[in-house]
mmCIF file of the N, C-alpha and C atoms, coordinates in Angstrom:
data_MODEL
# 
_entry.id   MODEL 
# 
loop_
_atom_site.group_PDB 
_atom_site.id 
_atom_site.type_symbol 
_atom_site.label_atom_id 
_atom_site.label_alt_id 
_atom_site.label_comp_id 
_atom_site.label_asym_id 
_atom_site.label_entity_id 
_atom_site.label_seq_id 
_atom_site.pdbx_PDB_ins_code 
_atom_site.Cartn_x 
_atom_site.Cartn_y 
_atom_site.Cartn_z 
_atom_site.occupancy 
_atom_site.B_iso_or_equiv 
_atom_site.pdbx_formal_charge 
_atom_site.auth_seq_id 
_atom_site.auth_comp_id 
_atom_site.auth_asym_id 
_atom_site.auth_atom_id 
_atom_site.pdbx_PDB_model_num 
ATOM 1   N N  . MET A 1 1  ? -0.395  7.432  -85.501  1.00 0.00 ? 1  MET A N  1 
ATOM 2   C CA . MET A 1 1  ? -0.324  7.624  -84.060  1.00 0.00 ? 1  MET A CA 1 
ATOM 3   C C  . MET A 1 1  ? -1.591  8.341  -83.603  1.00 0.00 ? 1  MET A C  1 
ATOM 4   N N  . ASN A 1 2  ? -2.269  7.795  -82.610  1.00 0.00 ? 2  ASN A N  1 
ATOM 5   C CA . ASN A 1 2  ? -3.470  8.456  -82.116  1.00 0.00 ? 2  ASN A CA 1 
ATOM 6   C C  . ASN A 1 2  ? -3.122  9.429  -80.988  1.00 0.00 ? 2  ASN A C  1 
ATOM 7   N N  . LEU A 1 3  ? -4.109  10.201 -80.559  1.00 0.00 ? 3  LEU A N  1 
ATOM 8   C CA . LEU A 1 3  ? -3.859  11.234 -79.553  1.00 0.00 ? 3  LEU A CA 1 
ATOM 9   C C  . LEU A 1 3  ? -3.508  10.655 -78.188  1.00 0.00 ? 3  LEU A C  1 
ATOM 10  N N  . GLN A 1 4  ? -4.032  9.480  -77.862  1.00 0.00 ? 4  GLN A N  1 
ATOM 11  C CA . GLN A 1 4  ? -3.688  8.865  -76.578  1.00 0.00 ? 4  GLN A CA 1 
ATOM 12  C C  . GLN A 1 4  ? -2.219  8.473  -76.547  1.00 0.00 ? 4  GLN A C  1 
ATOM 13  N N  . ALA A 1 5  ? -1.718  7.948  -77.647  1.00 0.00 ? 5  ALA A N  1 
ATOM 14  C CA . ALA A 1 5  ? -0.307  7.592  -77.724  1.00 0.00 ? 5  ALA A CA 1 
ATOM 15  C C  . ALA A 1 5  ? 0.561   8.847  -77.658  1.00 0.00 ? 5  ALA A C  1 
ATOM 16  N N  . LEU A 1 6  ? 0.129   9.906  -78.334  1.00 0.00 ? 6  LEU A N  1 
ATOM 17  C CA . LEU A 1 6  ? 0.857   11.163 -78.284  1.00 0.00 ? 6  LEU A CA 1 
ATOM 18  C C  . LEU A 1 6  ? 0.901   11.696 -76.855  1.00 0.00 ? 6  LEU A C  1 
ATOM 19  N N  . ALA A 1 7  ? -0.232  11.676 -76.181  1.00 0.00 ? 7  ALA A N  1 
ATOM 20  C CA . ALA A 1 7  ? -0.283  12.158 -74.797  1.00 0.00 ? 7  ALA A CA 1 
ATOM 21  C C  . ALA A 1 7  ? 0.611   11.301 -73.902  1.00 0.00 ? 7  ALA A C  1 
ATOM 22  N N  . GLY A 1 8  ? 0.579   9.995  -74.063  1.00 0.00 ? 8  GLY A N  1 
ATOM 23  C CA . GLY A 1 8  ? 1.426   9.117  -73.261  1.00 0.00 ? 8  GLY A CA 1 
ATOM 24  C C  . GLY A 1 8  ? 2.900   9.384  -73.492  1.00 0.00 ? 8  GLY A C  1 
ATOM 25  N N  . LEU A 1 9  ? 3.276   9.604  -74.725  1.00 0.00 ? 9  LEU A N  1 
ATOM 26  C CA . LEU A 1 9  ? 4.665   9.902  -75.056  1.00 0.00 ? 9  LEU A CA 1 
ATOM 27  C C  . LEU A 1 9  ? 5.096   11.225 -74.425  1.00 0.00 ? 9  LEU A C  1 
ATOM 28  N N  . VAL A 1 10 ? 4.249   12.238 -74.529  1.00 0.00 ? 10 VAL A N  1 
ATOM 29  C CA . VAL A 1 10 ? 4.587   13.545 -73.958  1.00 0.00 ? 10 VAL A CA 1 
ATOM 30  C C  . VAL A 1 10 ? 4.638   13.469 -72.436  1.00 0.00 ? 10 VAL A C  1 
ATOM 31  N N  . VAL A 1 11 ? 3.719   12.733 -71.806  1.00 0.00 ? 11 VAL A N  1 
ATOM 32  C CA . VAL A 1 11 ? 3.727   12.579 -70.344  1.00 0.00 ? 11 VAL A CA 1 
ATOM 33  C C  . VAL A 1 11 ? 5.016   11.907 -69.904  1.00 0.00 ? 11 VAL A C  1 
ATOM 34  N N  . ALA A 1 12 ? 5.414   10.877 -70.611  1.00 0.00 ? 12 ALA A N  1 
ATOM 35  C CA . ALA A 1 12 ? 6.634   10.148 -70.241  1.00 0.00 ? 12 ALA A CA 1 
ATOM 36  C C  . ALA A 1 12 ? 7.875   11.019 -70.391  1.00 0.00 ? 12 ALA A C  1 
ATOM 37  N N  . MET A 1 13 ? 7.873   11.901 -71.376  1.00 0.00 ? 13 MET A N  1 
ATOM 38  C CA . MET A 1 13 ? 9.071   12.696 -71.636  1.00 0.00 ? 13 MET A CA 1 
ATOM 39  C C  . MET A 1 13 ? 9.066   14.049 -70.923  1.00 0.00 ? 13 MET A C  1 
ATOM 40  N N  . ALA A 1 14 ? 7.889   14.670 -70.751  1.00 0.00 ? 14 ALA A N  1 
ATOM 41  C CA . ALA A 1 14 ? 7.872   16.048 -70.257  1.00 0.00 ? 14 ALA A CA 1 
ATOM 42  C C  . ALA A 1 14 ? 6.896   16.305 -69.116  1.00 0.00 ? 14 ALA A C  1 
ATOM 43  N N  . GLY A 1 15 ? 5.997   15.377 -68.818  1.00 0.00 ? 15 GLY A N  1 
ATOM 44  C CA . GLY A 1 15 ? 5.063   15.579 -67.708  1.00 0.00 ? 15 GLY A CA 1 
ATOM 45  C C  . GLY A 1 15 ? 3.638   15.866 -68.167  1.00 0.00 ? 15 GLY A C  1 
ATOM 46  N N  . TYR A 1 16 ? 2.742   15.885 -67.175  1.00 0.00 ? 16 TYR A N  1 
ATOM 47  C CA . TYR A 1 16 ? 1.313   16.050 -67.462  1.00 0.00 ? 16 TYR A CA 1 
ATOM 48  C C  . TYR A 1 16 ? 0.968   17.435 -68.001  1.00 0.00 ? 16 TYR A C  1 
ATOM 49  N N  . SER A 1 17 ? 1.625   18.461 -67.507  1.00 0.00 ? 17 SER A N  1 
ATOM 50  C CA . SER A 1 17 ? 1.320   19.816 -67.997  1.00 0.00 ? 17 SER A CA 1 
ATOM 51  C C  . SER A 1 17 ? 1.650   19.943 -69.481  1.00 0.00 ? 17 SER A C  1 
ATOM 52  N N  . ALA A 1 18 ? 2.759   19.388 -69.888  1.00 0.00 ? 18 ALA A N  1 
ATOM 53  C CA . ALA A 1 18 ? 3.133   19.452 -71.299  1.00 0.00 ? 18 ALA A CA 1 
ATOM 54  C C  . ALA A 1 18 ? 2.160   18.655 -72.155  1.00 0.00 ? 18 ALA A C  1 
ATOM 55  N N  . ALA A 1 19 ? 1.692   17.509 -71.654  1.00 0.00 ? 19 ALA A N  1 
ATOM 56  C CA . ALA A 1 19 ? 0.719   16.713 -72.403  1.00 0.00 ? 19 ALA A CA 1 
ATOM 57  C C  . ALA A 1 19 ? -0.591  17.477 -72.566  1.00 0.00 ? 19 ALA A C  1 
ATOM 58  N N  . PHE A 1 20 ? -1.029  18.134 -71.504  1.00 0.00 ? 20 PHE A N  1 
ATOM 59  C CA . PHE A 1 20 ? -2.259  18.922 -71.565  1.00 0.00 ? 20 PHE A CA 1 
ATOM 60  C C  . PHE A 1 20 ? -2.115  20.038 -72.596  1.00 0.00 ? 20 PHE A C  1 
ATOM 61  N N  . LEU A 1 21 ? -0.978  20.733 -72.592  1.00 0.00 ? 21 LEU A N  1 
ATOM 62  C CA . LEU A 1 21 ? -0.756  21.815 -73.552  1.00 0.00 ? 21 LEU A CA 1 
ATOM 63  C C  . LEU A 1 21 ? -0.646  21.284 -74.979  1.00 0.00 ? 21 LEU A C  1 
ATOM 64  N N  . THR A 1 22 ? -0.026  20.125 -75.146  1.00 0.00 ? 22 THR A N  1 
ATOM 65  C CA . THR A 1 22 ? 0.092   19.525 -76.472  1.00 0.00 ? 22 THR A CA 1 
ATOM 66  C C  . THR A 1 22 ? -1.275  19.169 -77.040  1.00 0.00 ? 22 THR A C  1 
ATOM 67  N N  . LEU A 1 23 ? -2.108  18.530 -76.230  1.00 0.00 ? 23 LEU A N  1 
ATOM 68  C CA . LEU A 1 23 ? -3.449  18.172 -76.707  1.00 0.00 ? 23 LEU A CA 1 
ATOM 69  C C  . LEU A 1 23 ? -4.307  19.408 -76.938  1.00 0.00 ? 23 LEU A C  1 
ATOM 70  N N  . GLY A 1 24 ? -4.096  20.456 -76.146  1.00 0.00 ? 24 GLY A N  1 
ATOM 71  C CA . GLY A 1 24 ? -4.783  21.725 -76.386  1.00 0.00 ? 24 GLY A CA 1 
ATOM 72  C C  . GLY A 1 24 ? -4.382  22.334 -77.718  1.00 0.00 ? 24 GLY A C  1 
ATOM 73  N N  . ALA A 1 25 ? -3.099  22.221 -78.050  1.00 0.00 ? 25 ALA A N  1 
ATOM 74  C CA . ALA A 1 25 ? -2.616  22.740 -79.338  1.00 0.00 ? 25 ALA A CA 1 
ATOM 75  C C  . ALA A 1 25 ? -3.201  21.939 -80.502  1.00 0.00 ? 25 ALA A C  1 
ATOM 76  N N  . VAL A 1 26 ? -3.329  20.629 -80.328  1.00 0.00 ? 26 VAL A N  1 
ATOM 77  C CA . VAL A 1 26 ? -3.947  19.788 -81.372  1.00 0.00 ? 26 VAL A CA 1 
ATOM 78  C C  . VAL A 1 26 ? -5.410  20.194 -81.556  1.00 0.00 ? 26 VAL A C  1 
ATOM 79  N N  . ALA A 1 27 ? -6.106  20.443 -80.455  1.00 0.00 ? 27 ALA A N  1 
ATOM 80  C CA . ALA A 1 27 ? -7.505  20.872 -80.550  1.00 0.00 ? 27 ALA A CA 1 
ATOM 81  C C  . ALA A 1 27 ? -7.617  22.239 -81.215  1.00 0.00 ? 27 ALA A C  1 
ATOM 82  N N  . ALA A 1 28 ? -6.708  23.158 -80.879  1.00 0.00 ? 28 ALA A N  1 
ATOM 83  C CA . ALA A 1 28 ? -6.724  24.484 -81.502  1.00 0.00 ? 28 ALA A CA 1 
ATOM 84  C C  . ALA A 1 28 ? -6.456  24.383 -83.007  1.00 0.00 ? 28 ALA A C  1 
ATOM 85  N N  . ALA A 1 29 ? -5.585  23.482 -83.393  1.00 0.00 ? 29 ALA A N  1 
ATOM 86  C CA . ALA A 1 29 ? -5.337  23.271 -84.819  1.00 0.00 ? 29 ALA A CA 1 
ATOM 87  C C  . ALA A 1 29 ? -6.596  22.752 -85.513  1.00 0.00 ? 29 ALA A C  1 
ATOM 88  N N  . GLY A 1 30 ? -7.331  21.875 -84.847  1.00 0.00 ? 30 GLY A N  1 
ATOM 89  C CA . GLY A 1 30 ? -8.585  21.378 -85.408  1.00 0.00 ? 30 GLY A CA 1 
ATOM 90  C C  . GLY A 1 30 ? -9.614  22.478 -85.574  1.00 0.00 ? 30 GLY A C  1 
ATOM 91  N N  . VAL A 1 31 ? -9.701  23.375 -84.607  1.00 0.00 ? 31 VAL A N  1 
ATOM 92  C CA . VAL A 1 31 ? -10.622 24.506 -84.708  1.00 0.00 ? 31 VAL A CA 1 
ATOM 93  C C  . VAL A 1 31 ? -10.212 25.408 -85.869  1.00 0.00 ? 31 VAL A C  1 
ATOM 94  N N  . ALA A 1 32 ? -8.911  25.647 -86.007  1.00 0.00 ? 32 ALA A N  1 
ATOM 95  C CA . ALA A 1 32 ? -8.435  26.492 -87.108  1.00 0.00 ? 32 ALA A CA 1 
ATOM 96  C C  . ALA A 1 32 ? -8.760  25.872 -88.462  1.00 0.00 ? 32 ALA A C  1 
ATOM 97  N N  . VAL A 1 33 ? -8.598  24.572 -88.583  1.00 0.00 ? 33 VAL A N  1 
ATOM 98  C CA . VAL A 1 33 ? -8.934  23.898 -89.841  1.00 0.00 ? 33 VAL A CA 1 
ATOM 99  C C  . VAL A 1 33 ? -10.422 24.048 -90.134  1.00 0.00 ? 33 VAL A C  1 
ATOM 100 N N  . CYS A 1 34 ? -11.256 23.840 -89.132  1.00 0.00 ? 34 CYS A N  1 
ATOM 101 C CA . CYS A 1 34 ? -12.705 23.989 -89.335  1.00 0.00 ? 34 CYS A CA 1 
ATOM 102 C C  . CYS A 1 34 ? -13.069 25.420 -89.692  1.00 0.00 ? 34 CYS A C  1 
ATOM 103 N N  . ARG A 1 35 ? -12.407 26.371 -89.076  1.00 0.00 ? 35 ARG A N  1 
ATOM 104 C CA . ARG A 1 35 ? -12.736 27.773 -89.298  1.00 0.00 ? 35 ARG A CA 1 
ATOM 105 C C  . ARG A 1 35 ? -12.348 28.237 -90.702  1.00 0.00 ? 35 ARG A C  1 
ATOM 106 N N  . PHE A 1 36 ? -11.167 27.846 -91.155  1.00 0.00 ? 36 PHE A N  1 
ATOM 107 C CA . PHE A 1 36 ? -10.649 28.395 -92.404  1.00 0.00 ? 36 PHE A CA 1 
ATOM 108 C C  . PHE A 1 36 ? -10.821 27.472 -93.606  1.00 0.00 ? 36 PHE A C  1 
ATOM 109 N N  . ALA A 1 37 ? -10.938 26.178 -93.398  1.00 0.00 ? 37 ALA A N  1 
ATOM 110 C CA . ALA A 1 37 ? -11.002 25.258 -94.537  1.00 0.00 ? 37 ALA A CA 1 
ATOM 111 C C  . ALA A 1 37 ? -12.424 24.831 -94.899  1.00 0.00 ? 37 ALA A C  1 
ATOM 112 N N  . LEU A 1 38 ? -13.366 25.002 -93.986  1.00 0.00 ? 38 LEU A N  1 
ATOM 113 C CA . LEU A 1 38 ? -14.745 24.595 -94.261  1.00 0.00 ? 38 LEU A CA 1 
ATOM 114 C C  . LEU A 1 38 ? -15.586 25.830 -94.556  1.00 0.00 ? 38 LEU A C  1 
ATOM 115 N N  . PRO A 1 39 ? -16.134 25.955 -95.752  1.00 0.00 ? 39 PRO A N  1 
ATOM 116 C CA . PRO A 1 39 ? -16.841 27.176 -96.125  1.00 0.00 ? 39 PRO A CA 1 
ATOM 117 C C  . PRO A 1 39 ? -18.098 27.445 -95.299  1.00 0.00 ? 39 PRO A C  1 
ATOM 118 N N  . GLU A 1 40 ? -18.738 26.413 -94.794  1.00 0.00 ? 40 GLU A N  1 
ATOM 119 C CA . GLU A 1 40 ? -19.978 26.642 -94.046  1.00 0.00 ? 40 GLU A CA 1 
ATOM 120 C C  . GLU A 1 40 ? -19.752 27.261 -92.676  1.00 0.00 ? 40 GLU A C  1 
ATOM 121 N N  . THR A 1 41 ? -18.498 27.327 -92.207  1.00 0.00 ? 41 THR A N  1 
ATOM 122 C CA . THR A 1 41 ? -18.221 27.973 -90.929  1.00 0.00 ? 41 THR A CA 1 
ATOM 123 C C  . THR A 1 41 ? -17.657 29.368 -91.116  1.00 0.00 ? 41 THR A C  1 
ATOM 124 N N  . GLY A 1 42 ? -17.646 29.862 -92.343  1.00 0.00 ? 42 GLY A N  1 
ATOM 125 C CA . GLY A 1 42 ? -17.105 31.186 -92.630  1.00 0.00 ? 42 GLY A CA 1 
ATOM 126 C C  . GLY A 1 42 ? -17.986 32.302 -92.089  1.00 0.00 ? 42 GLY A C  1 
ATOM 127 N N  . ARG A 1 43 ? -17.452 33.517 -92.097  1.00 0.00 ? 43 ARG A N  1 
ATOM 128 C CA . ARG A 1 43 ? -18.180 34.673 -91.566  1.00 0.00 ? 43 ARG A CA 1 
ATOM 129 C C  . ARG A 1 43 ? -19.325 35.105 -92.472  1.00 0.00 ? 43 ARG A C  1 
ATOM 130 N N  . ARG A 1 44 ? -19.123 35.047 -93.758  1.00 0.00 ? 44 ARG A N  1 
ATOM 131 C CA . ARG A 1 44 ? -20.142 35.529 -94.698  1.00 0.00 ? 44 ARG A CA 1 
ATOM 132 C C  . ARG A 1 44 ? -20.821 34.362 -95.374  1.00 0.00 ? 44 ARG A C  1 
ATOM 133 N N  . SER A 1 45 ? -22.098 34.528 -95.623  1.00 0.00 ? 45 SER A N  1 
ATOM 134 C CA . SER A 1 45 ? -22.820 33.467 -96.325  1.00 0.00 ? 45 SER A CA 1 
ATOM 135 C C  . SER A 1 45 ? -22.687 33.675 -97.832  1.00 0.00 ? 45 SER A C  1 
ATOM 136 N N  . ALA A 1 46 ? -22.938 32.639 -98.551  1.00 0.00 ? 46 ALA A N  1 
ATOM 137 C CA . ALA A 1 46 ? -22.843 32.682 -100.009 1.00 0.00 ? 46 ALA A CA 1 
ATOM 138 C C  . ALA A 1 46 ? -23.970 33.540 -100.572 1.00 0.00 ? 46 ALA A C  1 
ATOM 139 N N  . PRO A 1 47 ? -23.768 34.145 -101.737 1.00 0.00 ? 47 PRO A N  1 
ATOM 140 C CA . PRO A 1 47 ? -24.845 34.939 -102.350 1.00 0.00 ? 47 PRO A CA 1 
ATOM 141 C C  . PRO A 1 47 ? -26.079 34.069 -102.595 1.00 0.00 ? 47 PRO A C  1 
ATOM 142 N N  . GLY A 1 48 ? -27.220 34.599 -102.225 1.00 0.00 ? 48 GLY A N  1 
ATOM 143 C CA . GLY A 1 48 ? -28.465 33.865 -102.416 1.00 0.00 ? 48 GLY A CA 1 
ATOM 144 C C  . GLY A 1 48 ? -28.770 32.873 -101.308 1.00 0.00 ? 48 GLY A C  1 
ATOM 145 N N  . ALA A 1 49 ? -27.918 32.787 -100.290 1.00 0.00 ? 49 ALA A N  1 
ATOM 146 C CA . ALA A 1 49 ? -28.163 31.847 -99.190  1.00 0.00 ? 49 ALA A CA 1 
ATOM 147 C C  . ALA A 1 49 ? -29.254 32.392 -98.280  1.00 0.00 ? 49 ALA A C  1 
ATOM 148 N N  . THR A 1 50 ? -29.921 31.497 -97.597  1.00 0.00 ? 50 THR A N  1 
ATOM 149 C CA . THR A 1 50 ? -30.966 31.890 -96.659  1.00 0.00 ? 50 THR A CA 1 
ATOM 150 C C  . THR A 1 50 ? -30.328 32.578 -95.453  1.00 0.00 ? 50 THR A C  1 
ATOM 151 N N  . PRO A 1 51 ? -30.829 33.740 -95.041  1.00 0.00 ? 51 PRO A N  1 
ATOM 152 C CA . PRO A 1 51 ? -30.281 34.395 -93.848  1.00 0.00 ? 51 PRO A CA 1 
ATOM 153 C C  . PRO A 1 51 ? -30.372 33.480 -92.626  1.00 0.00 ? 51 PRO A C  1 
ATOM 154 N N  . ARG A 1 52 ? -29.490 33.674 -91.676  1.00 0.00 ? 52 ARG A N  1 
ATOM 155 C CA . ARG A 1 52 ? -29.377 32.760 -90.541  1.00 0.00 ? 52 ARG A CA 1 
ATOM 156 C C  . ARG A 1 52 ? -30.641 32.626 -89.686  1.00 0.00 ? 52 ARG A C  1 
ATOM 157 N N  . LYS A 1 53 ? -31.375 33.678 -89.469  1.00 0.00 ? 53 LYS A N  1 
ATOM 158 C CA . LYS A 1 53 ? -32.520 33.585 -88.566  1.00 0.00 ? 53 LYS A CA 1 
ATOM 159 C C  . LYS A 1 53 ? -33.818 33.234 -89.284  1.00 0.00 ? 53 LYS A C  1 
ATOM 160 N N  . GLN A 1 54 ? -33.709 32.787 -90.515  1.00 0.00 ? 54 GLN A N  1 
ATOM 161 C CA . GLN A 1 54 ? -34.869 32.322 -91.261  1.00 0.00 ? 54 GLN A CA 1 
ATOM 162 C C  . GLN A 1 54 ? -34.671 30.862 -91.604  1.00 0.00 ? 54 GLN A C  1 
ATOM 163 N N  . THR A 1 55 ? -35.761 30.154 -91.695  1.00 0.00 ? 55 THR A N  1 
ATOM 164 C CA . THR A 1 55 ? -35.664 28.759 -92.103  1.00 0.00 ? 55 THR A CA 1 
ATOM 165 C C  . THR A 1 55 ? -36.084 28.629 -93.562  1.00 0.00 ? 55 THR A C  1 
ATOM 166 N N  . ALA A 1 56 ? -35.583 27.628 -94.200  1.00 0.00 ? 56 ALA A N  1 
ATOM 167 C CA . ALA A 1 56 ? -35.952 27.363 -95.589  1.00 0.00 ? 56 ALA A CA 1 
ATOM 168 C C  . ALA A 1 56 ? -37.384 26.847 -95.633  1.00 0.00 ? 56 ALA A C  1 
ATOM 169 N N  . PRO A 1 57 ? -38.074 27.043 -96.758  1.00 0.00 ? 57 PRO A N  1 
ATOM 170 C CA . PRO A 1 57 ? -39.440 26.522 -96.845  1.00 0.00 ? 57 PRO A CA 1 
ATOM 171 C C  . PRO A 1 57 ? -39.440 24.982 -96.792  1.00 0.00 ? 57 PRO A C  1 
ATOM 172 N N  . LEU A 1 58 ? -40.535 24.450 -96.284  1.00 0.00 ? 58 LEU A N  1 
ATOM 173 C CA . LEU A 1 58 ? -40.662 23.010 -96.182  1.00 0.00 ? 58 LEU A CA 1 
ATOM 174 C C  . LEU A 1 58 ? -40.721 22.375 -97.565  1.00 0.00 ? 58 LEU A C  1 
ATOM 175 N N  . ALA A 1 59 ? -40.177 21.193 -97.685  1.00 0.00 ? 59 ALA A N  1 
ATOM 176 C CA . ALA A 1 59 ? -40.160 20.485 -98.963  1.00 0.00 ? 59 ALA A CA 1 
ATOM 177 C C  . ALA A 1 59 ? -41.581 20.236 -99.453  1.00 0.00 ? 59 ALA A C  1 
ATOM 178 N N  . SER A 1 60 ? -42.517 19.953 -98.555  1.00 0.00 ? 60 SER A N  1 
ATOM 179 C CA . SER A 1 60 ? -43.891 19.702 -98.965  1.00 0.00 ? 60 SER A CA 1 
ATOM 180 C C  . SER A 1 60 ? -44.525 20.956 -99.557  1.00 0.00 ? 60 SER A C  1 
ATOM 181 N N  . GLY A 1 61 ? -44.146 22.130 -99.033  1.00 0.00 ? 61 GLY A N  1 
ATOM 182 C CA . GLY A 1 61 ? -44.654 23.371 -99.574  1.00 0.00 ? 61 GLY A CA 1 
ATOM 183 C C  . GLY A 1 61 ? -44.090 23.657 -100.944 1.00 0.00 ? 61 GLY A C  1 
ATOM 184 N N  . ILE A 1 62 ? -42.857 23.312 -101.160 1.00 0.00 ? 62 ILE A N  1 
ATOM 185 C CA . ILE A 1 62 ? -42.234 23.505 -102.471 1.00 0.00 ? 62 ILE A CA 1 
ATOM 186 C C  . ILE A 1 62 ? -42.865 22.563 -103.494 1.00 0.00 ? 62 ILE A C  1 
ATOM 187 N N  . ALA A 1 63 ? -43.105 21.327 -103.101 1.00 0.00 ? 63 ALA A N  1 
ATOM 188 C CA . ALA A 1 63 ? -43.686 20.325 -104.014 1.00 0.00 ? 63 ALA A CA 1 
ATOM 189 C C  . ALA A 1 63 ? -45.123 20.688 -104.380 1.00 0.00 ? 63 ALA A C  1 
ATOM 190 N N  . ALA A 1 64 ? -45.841 21.378 -103.503 1.00 0.00 ? 64 ALA A N  1 
ATOM 191 C CA . ALA A 1 64 ? -47.237 21.726 -103.753 1.00 0.00 ? 64 ALA A CA 1 
ATOM 192 C C  . ALA A 1 64 ? -47.374 22.834 -104.781 1.00 0.00 ? 64 ALA A C  1 
ATOM 193 N N  . GLU A 1 65 ? -46.309 23.610 -105.001 1.00 0.00 ? 65 GLU A N  1 
ATOM 194 C CA . GLU A 1 65 ? -46.394 24.741 -105.935 1.00 0.00 ? 65 GLU A CA 1 
ATOM 195 C C  . GLU A 1 65 ? -46.506 24.323 -107.359 1.00 0.00 ? 65 GLU A C  1 
# 
């Protein structure tokens, strides 16, 4: 079932406000999954990772060494 079908079902049964809140809850669940299940969105970086305000050296510079 896609989100449009879910929204249509909720609109038919409970109205537009309920559909809006339902889709908002689905979006919030997606944000929670990204926040907690994907390591690259975590608060702390991995040991040895490049700090956020620095860029990694260029590949051409690494190859020249």
